[in-house]
N, C-alpha and C positions, 0 to 999 in steps of 0.2 A: 243497436249494432248497425254499423253502416256497411255499404257494399263497395266502397272505394278501396284503394290500396292503403288508406290511412288506418293505423291501429285504432281500436276502440277508445273512446274518451276516458274510460276508467283506467285503461292501461297507460295512457299518456299521463293521467293525473298521478298514478302510482309511481311511474318512472320519474316524474318531475319532483315529487316530494322526497323520494329516496335519493335522488341526485343532490338536491340542495342540503338535506339533512346529513348525508354522508360527507359532503364538503365541510359543513360545520363541525361534524364529529372529528374529521381528520385534523382540522385546525385546532380544535380543543385538545386532541391527543398530543399534538406537537407542543402546544403551550404548556400543558400539564406535565409533559415529560421534562421540559426545560426547567420548570419550577421544582420538580422532584429531584432532578440531578444537581441543581444548585442549592437544594434544601432551603428554598425561600418561597413561601414560609416553611417553617420547620415541619418535618414529617412526623407522623405518629410513630412510625416504625423506621428507625434509621437504616440506611442502605447497608451498612456493615452488619447490622443485626439480621437483616433480611437474608443476606448471603449465607449466614450461619444456619438459617432455618429453611433454606431453599428446597431441600429434599423431603420435607414432611408434607402430609396432606393438609388441605386448607382448614379442615375441622380442627386439627391439632394446632395449627398456626394460630387460629382464633383463640383457642383455649390458653395457649402459652402466653400470647402477647396481649390478651384482652382487647384485641382489635375490635372496633365497633362493626356491627353488621346491620343489614336491613335499613330501616328508617333511622336508626341511631347514627348513621353516616352523616345525616344532615347537620347534626350538632357539631361535627368535626370538619366542616368545610374550610376551616382556617389552617388545615394541614395539607401539605403538598401531595402526600401519597393518597390522601382521601380525594383530593381534587382529581388526581390521575385516575383513580378508581371510578369516580363519577363520570369521567369522560368515556370510559369503557362501558359503563352502564348505559349512558346515553346512546352510544353506537349500537348496543345490543337491543335497544328499544325502537330503533328506526323502523324495523319491519312492522311492529305494532302500529306505529303512527301512520305508516303507509296504508295498512288495512283500514284503519279508522278513517283515513281520507277517502278511500274508494267505497266504503260501505254505503254512504248516501247515494252514490251513483247507481248501485244495484237496487236500492230501495226505490229510487225514482223510476227506474226502468221496470219495476215490478218483477225483477228476476229473482224469484224465491230461492232456487237452488244456490245461486251464488251469494245471495244475501245470507242464507243460513250458514254456508261454508265459511264465509268471511267472518261472520259473527262468532262462530265456534272457534275459529283460529285466534281471534282477538281474545276471547275468554280463556282459552288454554294457555296462550302466551302470557297473559297477565297473571294467571294463577301460577305459572312457572316462575315469573319474575319475583313474585312474593314468596316463593318457596312452598306454596301450598301443594303443588304437585312437582315431582322431580323424577328423573330417570337416571339413577346412579348406575354407572357401569362397573362399579367395584363391589 
């Protein structure tokens, strides 16, 4: 920790990686949206079919459409809607990547409380990404 008006190095590292990854994510979202709207490459679930299923829960959507989930998405990266979904997944993982970036800073400074908190945040978020833990509001 420094005594100047500069933010701590780990704060700068976190902000820098979040900034760059968010920009990449926004560009990916724009490109994937254009691909999906032009249906090039062909989507797994056509737009007109999606509109018909708009009001159902995601669990029901997956059951009805046999939409791939989890790691099965990787096998369908040749579909425009899956590419779009992957860009959303990337954006949702930016926080995890930011925490992974600053974890070595806390370890190097021997800051045990922040090291443990950051490590726990990484673990919880990764478990949530893989659906091992979830907080369903319904």
